[in-house]
C-alpha positions in Angstrom: 0.0 0.0 0.0 1.4 3.4 -1.0 1.7 5.8 1.9 0.1 9.3 1.7 3.6 10.9 1.6 4.7 8.7 -1.3 1.5 9.4 -3.1 2.0 13.1 -2.7 5.6 13.0 -3.8 4.8 10.9 -6.8 2.0 13.3 -7.9 4.3 16.3 -7.3 7.1 14.8 -9.4 4.7 14.0 -12.2 3.2 17.6 -12.2 6.6 19.3 -12.4 8.2 16.9 -14.9 10.9 15.3 -12.8 12.1 11.9 -14.1 10.4 9.3 -11.8 13.5 7.2 -12.0 15.3 9.9 -9.8 12.7 9.7 -7.1 13.7 8.1 -3.8 12.2 4.6 -3.4 9.0 4.4 -1.4 10.8 2.5 1.4 13.5 5.2 1.6 10.9 7.9 2.0 9.0 5.9 4.6 12.3 5.3 6.6 13.4 8.9 6.4 10.2 10.6 7.1 8.4 8.0 9.1 9.3 9.6 12.4 7.8 12.9 11.5 4.3 13.6 12.9 2.7 14.2 9.5 5.2 16.1 7.3 2.4 16.9 4.8 -0.9 18.7 5.2 -4.2 19.0 3.3 -3.7 21.0 0.1 -4.4 24.7 -0.2 -7.3 26.2 -2.1 -6.4 27.4 -5.6 -8.3 30.6 -4.9 -6.1 31.3 -1.9 -3.0 30.9 -4.0 -4.4 33.3 -6.6 -5.3 35.8 -3.8 -1.8 35.5 -2.3 -0.2 36.3 -5.7 -2.6 39.2 -6.3 -1.9 40.6 -2.8 1.9 40.4 -3.0 2.2 41.1 -6.7 4.4 38.1 -7.5 3.6 34.7 -9.1 4.7 31.7 -7.2 6.9 29.2 -9.1 5.0 26.4 -10.6 6.7 23.7 -8.5 5.8 25.5 -5.2 2.3 26.1 -6.4 1.9 22.4 -7.3 3.2 21.3 -3.9 0.9 23.7 -2.0 -2.1 22.4 -3.9 -1.1 18.9 -2.8 0.1 19.8 0.7 -0.2 23.2 2.3 3.3 23.1 3.8 6.0 20.5 4.7 7.0 19.8 8.3 9.7 18.0 10.2 10.9 19.5 13.5 9.8 22.8 12.0 8.2 24.0 8.7 10.7 23.4 5.9 7.9 24.9 3.8 5.4 27.2 5.4 1.7 27.0 4.8 0.6 29.6 2.3 -0.6 31.9 5.1 2.9 32.1 6.6 4.8 32.7 3.3 5.5 36.4 3.7 8.2 39.0 3.5 11.5 37.7 4.8 12.5 38.6 8.4 16.2 39.6 8.3 18.5 37.9 10.8 21.8 39.0 9.3 23.1 42.4 8.2 23.6 42.5 4.5 26.3 44.8 3.1 25.0 47.5 0.7 21.4 46.9 1.7 19.2 49.5 3.4 15.7 48.4 2.4 15.0 44.7 1.8 13.8 43.8 -1.7 10.0 43.4 -1.9 10.6 40.1 -3.7 12.3 38.4 -0.8 9.8 36.0 0.9 10.3 33.5 3.7 9.6 30.1 2.4 10.3 28.0 5.5 11.7 28.1 9.0 13.4 24.8 10.0 15.6 26.5 12.6 17.2 29.8 13.3 18.0 30.6 9.6 15.0 30.8 7.4 14.8 29.4 3.9 13.8 32.2 1.5 12.9 32.7 -2.2 13.5 35.7 -4.5 10.6 36.1 -6.8 12.1 39.1 -8.7 14.1 37.1 -11.3 14.7 33.6 -12.7 18.2 32.2 -12.3 19.9 32.0 -15.7 20.8 28.7 -17.2 19.2 25.3 -17.7 16.7 24.4 -15.0 16.9 27.9 -13.4 13.9 29.4 -11.7 13.2 31.7 -8.8 16.3 31.0 -6.6 16.4 29.8 -3.0 18.6 31.3 -0.3 19.1 31.4 3.5 18.5 34.5 5.6 21.8 34.1 7.5 22.2 34.8 11.2 24.4 37.4 12.8 24.6 35.6 16.2 26.2 32.6 14.5 28.2 34.7 12.1 26.5 33.0 9.2 25.9 35.2 6.1 23.0 34.9 3.7 23.7 32.3 1.0 22.2 31.2 -2.3 21.6 27.5 -2.0 19.6 26.4 -5.0 18.6 27.7 -8.5 15.0 26.8 -8.1 12.3 25.6 -5.7 12.1 22.2 -7.6 15.8 21.5 -7.3 15.9 22.5 -3.6 12.8 20.6 -2.5 13.8 17.5 -4.5 17.2 17.5 -2.8 15.4 17.9 0.6 13.3 14.8 -0.1 16.4 12.8 -1.2 18.3 13.8 1.9 15.4 12.9 4.3 14.6 16.5 5.1 18.2 17.3 6.2 19.4 20.9 5.8 22.0 19.7 3.4 23.2 23.3 2.7 24.9 23.2 6.1 26.9 20.0 5.3 30.7 20.3 5.2 31.8 20.9 1.7 28.5 22.4 0.4 29.3 25.2 -2.1 26.9 28.2 -2.0 25.9 29.7 -5.3 26.6 33.3 -4.2 25.3 36.2 -2.2 21.5 36.7 -2.6 21.8 40.6 -2.6 24.7 40.5 -5.1 22.8 38.1 -7.4 19.6 40.1 -7.0 21.3 43.3 -8.2 23.0 41.4 -11.0 19.8 39.8 -12.4 16.7 41.7 -11.2 15.7 44.9 -12.8 16.3 48.2 -11.0 13.2 49.3 -9.1 11.7 52.2 -11.2 11.9 55.7 -9.9 9.0 58.1 -10.8 10.0 61.2 -12.7 8.7 63.4 -9.8 11.2 61.8 -7.4 14.3 61.9 -9.7 15.4 65.4 -8.7 15.5 64.3 -5.1 17.8 61.3 -5.6 21.0 63.3 -5.1 19.6 64.7 -1.8 18.6 61.3 -0.5 21.8 59.4 -1.5 24.1 60.7 1.2 21.4 60.0 3.8 21.1 56.3 3.1 22.3 54.1 5.9 20.8 51.4 8.2 18.4 52.9 10.6 18.0 56.1 8.6 15.1 58.2 9.9 12.8 58.0 6.9 10.2 60.2 8.6 12.7 63.0 9.0 13.9 62.7 5.4 10.4 62.7 4.2 9.5 65.8 6.2 12.6 67.7 5.1 11.9 67.0 1.4 8.1 67.3 1.5 7.4 63.8 0.4 5.9 60.7 2.0 7.8 57.9 3.9 6.7 55.6 1.1 8.4 57.9 -1.4 11.6 57.7 0.7 11.5 53.9 0.5 11.0 54.1 -3.3 14.1 56.2 -3.5 16.1 53.9 -1.2 15.1 50.8 -3.2 16.1 52.5 -6.5 19.4 54.0 -5.3 20.7 51.0 -3.4 20.1 48.8 -6.4 21.5 50.8 -9.2 23.6 53.8 -8.0 27.3 53.6 -8.7 27.8 56.3 -6.0 26.2 54.2 -3.3 29.0 52.3 -1.6 26.8 50.8 1.0 26.2 51.5 4.7 
């Protein structure tokens, strides 16, 4: 008899086009995940997924959407994949050089321990099999920087399944794919800057730093705090004069 988890994995693999021959044997999945108190959950409602995408302004990758429809999350000791309601803007745990305002496209995907697993929905990783990349949040207390760990949700989740849910990106010898902010600036488009704010960019640039008082900046320039954030996002991404905080 096929277990519920094996059934879900088989259906997910079929939906995203992974070669079934690469899937861990049923017995292996049962052995690796049998201790977990229900790693899977009932699927999410398709309308809830559409509502999430409309609210946040980003489309989820096909592989993640397919899994959420089958199982709204994936759990071991903690959620390797959050339920849809908990997939939201990334909570920063590590200081990122040259970053003042977090990209709107960075979302927390799961929270298996101190470091969260995140996804950048602003761009697709170039090259064969590339999709929206997966990265870790990093953690200042453990001196662990944010790291790119997979080129797509599919490759990351399939590896998680093969490794029995282990956070393989912490294994000795694992080679990260780069820095998520560096790669974001390299591949994602620069956030647009409205014409009405362009004359203010030179005034805002020297004020950009972590903890900058956006209210004071807004009051001094006669603009809203939202306008200051728009300026920050544009300048930190594309200005050759911004050397970082």
